[in-house]
N, C-alpha and C positions, 0 to 999 in steps of 0.2 A: 429423514426422507419424507418429502411432502407428497400428498396424494394429488392426482391429476386435476380434480375438480375443485380443489381448495376447500373441501368439506371438512367437518370435524373429523378427527382421527384420535380416538381415546385409547390410551395404553395404561397399564399398571407396571411400574418398574420397581425393582429392588435396588436400593443403594446401600453399599457397605462403606462406611466412613470411620476410620480409626476404631474399629471394633464395634461399631453401632450399626444396627439395621434400621432402615427407613423404607416405608412403602410410599410410592409416589404415583398419584393419579394425574395424568397429564393429557391435555388436548393439544396434539401436535399440529392440528389443522388451522385453517384460516377462518373458519366459521364456528359459532358456538355449538355446543352439544347440550341437549336437553334430556331430562329423565335418565341420567347416567346410573346404571346399575352394575355392580360387580358381584358375581357369585363365585365363591371359592369351592373347589371340589372336596375340601375337607375342612373341618374346624381346626383352628390353631390359636394359641394364646400368645400375647405379648406383654410388654411392660412388667417383666418379672413374673408372668403367669397370671396377672390380675385382670387382664382384658381379653375377652373373646373377640379377636380382631374382625372376624367375618360379621359380627353383629354391629359394628360401628355404623352410625348413620351415614357417614361419608360413603360407605360402600352400598348401602341399601336405599338411600333416597337423596342423592345429589341431583337437584333439579336443574342446575345451570352450571356449565363449565365454559368459561370464556375462551376464545381462541388463544392459543399459546400459553395458557395458564397451567401451572402445576401446583398441586396440593400435596405437601409432604407430611407424613405422620410417622412418629417414632414407633418402631416395632419393638425393639429390645436390644440389649447388649448381646452380641453374638455368643459370648461364653454362656450367658444365662439361657439363651434360646436353645443352644445345643445341649446344655446340661439337663434340660427338662425333656429331652428327646422329642421336641416338637417336629412336625413334618418338615422335611427339607425339600421335598418335591411339591410345589404348589402350582395349581392350574387355576386361572381366573377367566371366567366367561364374562366379557364386558359387552354391554349393550347400551345404546343411546338412540336419540331421535334427532334428526336434522331440524332446523327451524321450520321447514315445510311439513314436518311430521313423519318423514320416511324413517324406517327403522334401519339401524346399522349395528353390526356386532363384530367382535373378534375374540379370539382366545389367545392367552399368553401362558407360557410355561416357564417356571423359574426353578432352578436347582440351587438351593442355598448351600448345599454340600460343598460347592466349589470354594466357599469362603472359609470353611472349617480350619484349614491348615495355613491360612495366611497370617503372617506376622504383622503386628502394628504396635505402636507406642501409645499407651494410655496417657492422656494428658488431663490434668485437673482443669475443671471448668471453674472459672472465678465466680464466686457468689456475688449477689447484688451488693454493691457498696465496696467491693474489693477491687483494687486496680492491679 
């Protein structure tokens, strides 16, 4: 859904693909977003528990997000995420500035619990040099 003025429109989405979780920061709008900041309501870890996701520079100091650009980051394997009892209710407060300096913001809520019971087929990922 495109906004009326063609401004930047930044969202954070959760993608579930073959048992893998990804977080996607995307500018749905027709203009760039500046000084994009995403603050989560609670800490959570990913990549097997090795990364505090809310501390990633992507969420704390993204200075420019082009129109219609998406940045996808691996969160975790769903089985690993659920096994660690990570939060399944995530709220992200997103703020950014227009090219003219006006502040914009939105809040998104995600419930990862909806993915817990979904079936999927794990596929091997070929290693470099294998065909």
